[in-house]
N, C-alpha and C positions, 0 to 999 in steps of 0.2 A: 504494500498499497503506500502512495506516495504521501509525504509530508504536506504536500498542498494543501491550502483550504481554499476552498472554491465557492465564490455566490454568484448565483442565477438572479438577475433583473427580469423579470417577466416570467411567470409561473403559468404560460397558457400551454399550448401543446407542445411547441418547441422546449419550451423550458423545463416541461415534466419528463419530456424525452431525456435532454440532457441529464437531468439530474439524476434520474433512474440509470442513466449508462455512467456518471461519473461516482457516485454515492459511493460504491465499495471500492474506488481507487485511490479516494481522497481522505485527509485527515479529519476532514469538515466540511460537510455539502449544506449551504444554506439558500434560502431564496426569496426575494421580495418581491411583491405583486400589489397593484393597487386595489386588487378584488380582497387583500387580506386586511384591509381597511375600510370595505364597502359592505354595511349591514346586510344587504342583499346577497352578496355574493359569498362573505367571507367564512361562512360554516363549511360550504361544500369543499373552498381553494383550503382552508386549512385542515379540514379532517384528511385530504388527499395527501395533503405534504405529510403530517403526522402518520399516515398510514405506509408513507413511501420514504421515512427514516429522515426525511428533509426538514432541516431547521427553519422555520417561517420567522423570520425575521421583522420587526415591529417598524421596520423603515429602510429607505435607502442608507441611511446615514449608519445605522445598526450593522447592515450588511458589509459596507464599505469598512467598517473598524474590524470589522473580521477576516475579509477574504483576502488572499495573495493573488487570486485571479477572478476579478470580478466579470462575468460576461453578460452581456446586455442580448436580450433575445424578446424584442418585443416589437409591435406593430411598427412599418416602416413611418408614419406619422409621427411615434415618439421616439425617435431614433436620437435626434438632438435634445429633448426634454430629457432624457435618462442622461446623458452625458452631464447635461447642467444641473441635475440632482444631484449626479455621483461627485461632481469635481471638487465640492468643497469638503467633501469628507475623504475621499479616496488617500488610502496611505503612500507616500513617495516610494517609489521601487516596485509598488503592485502593477500588475497588468490589467489592462482594460480590454477585452476581447468583443468587439461589435458585429455580433452576426447579422445584424440589422439590414433590411434592402433598401439602401438610400444611395443616392447619387453620390459622386465624388465631391462635389461641394459640401453636402451635408456632413460628410464623412473627415473631410476636413476641417469644418469647424467644431465637430466634435473632438477631434485629435488637438485642436488647438486649447480647449479645456481642460481636458485631460493632461495633455502636458505640461500646462502651466500650473497645473497641482504637484508636478513631479513625479507623475505616474507616465507608464508607457501603455501608448495607446496602438492596437493592432487591428486593420479592418479585415473581415471576413468575407468573401463571397460566397456564400452558400449556393451551390452550383445544380442542385435537384430539391425535388421534393425530400423533406427530413423524415416522414413515417416510415417508408420501407427500409431505410437504411440506420436508424437511431443514430447516436454519437458517431458511425462511420460514414455519414453522409459524406462526399466530396466537397472541400472547400478550397478557395485560394487565399491566401494570405498576404497582406502589403503592409507596407510603413518600414520605417528604420528597424524596430523592434521585432519584426516578424522573422526574422532568421533565428533571433535567441528564443524567440517562443515554440519555434517548430519541433524540437526534439522533446520538449516537455508536452506537448500536444499529442506526438505520436506515442509517447511511452504511455499518455492516458487511454490511447486505442482510437485518436482521430485520426481521420484522412485527410490530412492536409499538406500542401504544398504552398512555396512562396512564388507567387506571380511577380512581385516585385516590391523594389526598396521604396519605390514612388508610391506614395500615398495615392488612393484612388482607383490605381489600375485592375486591383479586384472587383474594385465595386463597377467600375464600367465595363468588367466581362459579365458579370451578375446582370447587371441592366440591361445590356442590349440582348444578351440571350432570352432576357425576360419577355422582350418586344415580340420575338418569335413564340416563346412557349405561352405565353398568357395571351397573345394574340391568336395562335391556334385553338386555345381554348374559347376566345370569344367568337371566332369563326364555325366553329364546330357547335357552339349553343344555336347560333343564329340560323346556319346552313339548315342543320339536321331538324330543328323544328319548323324550319319553313316548307322542307321537304315534307315531313309529317302532314302539314296541312294540304297540302297539292297530293298527298297519297303515291309522291314519288321515290320513297326515301331508299328502298330497293334499289332499282335503278341508281340513282344517285352515287350510292355507296359502292356501288358495283365498280362503275367511272373510276371511283378515286383508288378501289382494289387495283385494277387495272394498272392506272398511274403510277400509285405506289404501293409497290406489292409487298414491300418489308413490314408496312402497319399494318395492324388489325385494327381497322376502321369501325367497327362494331363495338368491338372490346376498348378501344381507346377512347371512342365515345362515350361511352358507359362512364369511364373514368375521367372524363373531362367533365361531365354533367355533375356528378359527385362533387369533385372538388371543389368546384367554382359553387355548387349548393352550400356546401357545409362552410367554405373561407372565403365568400366573394369579397366582403368587407376588406378583409386582410389583403387579399390581391389585388383589389381597387386602388388600397392606399400603396402598395408597392408600386402600381402602374402609375400612379401621381409624380413619384419619386421618379419613376423611369422617365416621366414627363419632363421633371427637372435635367435629367443627364442630357436628354435630347437637347433642350435648351440651353444649358451650358457649354454644349458643342456647336452653337449657334444656328441650330434649324428648328422649326416651327413642330411642335410632337404632335402632330394630326393624327397619326396612327395609335401612338400611345395613350392619347386623350379619350380617344375613341372605345380602345380597350378599357382602359378605366370606367367608363361611364358602362359599358357592357355589364363589366364585374357588380357594379353595385346595383344595376337592375338586376341581378342573378340573385343577391343577396338580399335586395327587397322582398322578391317573391318568396326566399325563404323564410324571411322574418315574417310576413304576411301568412304562413303555414302552408301553402300552397303545395308543398311537397310531404306534409305531414301523414303519417301511415305506408309510405312506401316499405318495401320490404328493404333488409339491410344492404344488399347490393343489387337496386332494381337495374334492370336493361335502361339504355336513354332512354327509348320511348317512354319509360313510365315517369320521366322526368319533362319530356314534350309534351305528352298528354296533359300534365298537370298545367303548363304553362298556356297549353292551346286553350284550357278550360277556363283559365284565369282573364283570357283577355278582356278588356274593358273594366276590370277592377280598379281598386285606388291605387294598388303599388303598382299596375304597369301605368295607367295614366300619369304617375307622378313621376316615374323612371323611365318611361319610354324616351 
C-alpha cells in the first residue's frame, strides 16, 4: 500500500469509481462533494461513502488539509470553481490532478491558482468513458509536473502517459476528440429518431453498416442513447467547454454549440421522466419511441 493520501473533489460517477479503485492502494482516501452539504442529497451520498470506506470530508478545505494528491473530478462548468476553492487551502508541495473536461484556457487559469499556492498542477485529458475501465481509463497528462507524477499514478494502477510539458495540450486533445464523439452521439439521436418516425430505420442503418462495416450501428446506437439519456447534462457542459476550446483557437464553434444544445435537450427529456420504466439495457428504439411520444411536451418545446 502506498503512503499517499488521496482526496477526491467530486463524488459523482467518476469520483466514486476512482475512490473505489484507489482506496486499497492509499494510506487515506477521502472525498468532498457539494452533495455532502445538501440536505436533499447528503444522506445517500454520505451513506455511499461510508459503505465504500471513503472518508467524507466536511469541506474542500478539510480535504486539502489531509491530501497529498488532490484529484478534481467534477462537471466541466465547475472546473475553475474547484481550483478557486482548493487554492487557499491546498498544501504547498502537494499535487492537484485535474481530470475535468475543460478548455486549455480554463485549465491554464486553474493551474495559475494552484501554482500560486505552492502546489503542483497537472492536467489530465480522460480519453474515453470511465465506467468500462475504472481507474485504468486512458488519460493524457500535461504540465510541468506531469512527468514527475506519472510513475506515481502508474504505481497506483492508472493508465496514464504524458502528452506534453506544455499545459493545455492534453486538454486540447480531449476537447477535439469530444467534438467527434459527442457529435456522433448527437447525430445518432437525431438521425435514428427521425428515421424511426418515417419507418426507414432498418434501411438507413443497413446503409451505415455497409459504409462503415467496422461499427455495429444498432448496438452502438443503443449505447449512445443510453449514455446521453443518463449523462446529457454533464455532456452538454463539456461541449460548452469544447466550444470555448474552439473559440480559443480563433474559430466560431458552430458544431460544438449545436452538440451542447442537443445533449441539453436529451437531458431535459430524461428529467421530464420520458424514459421512466425502460428496461435496464433497452434497445435504441425504446428511447426513440419515448421521444416520438413526447413531441409537443413542455420539455420538447423548451429545448427544441
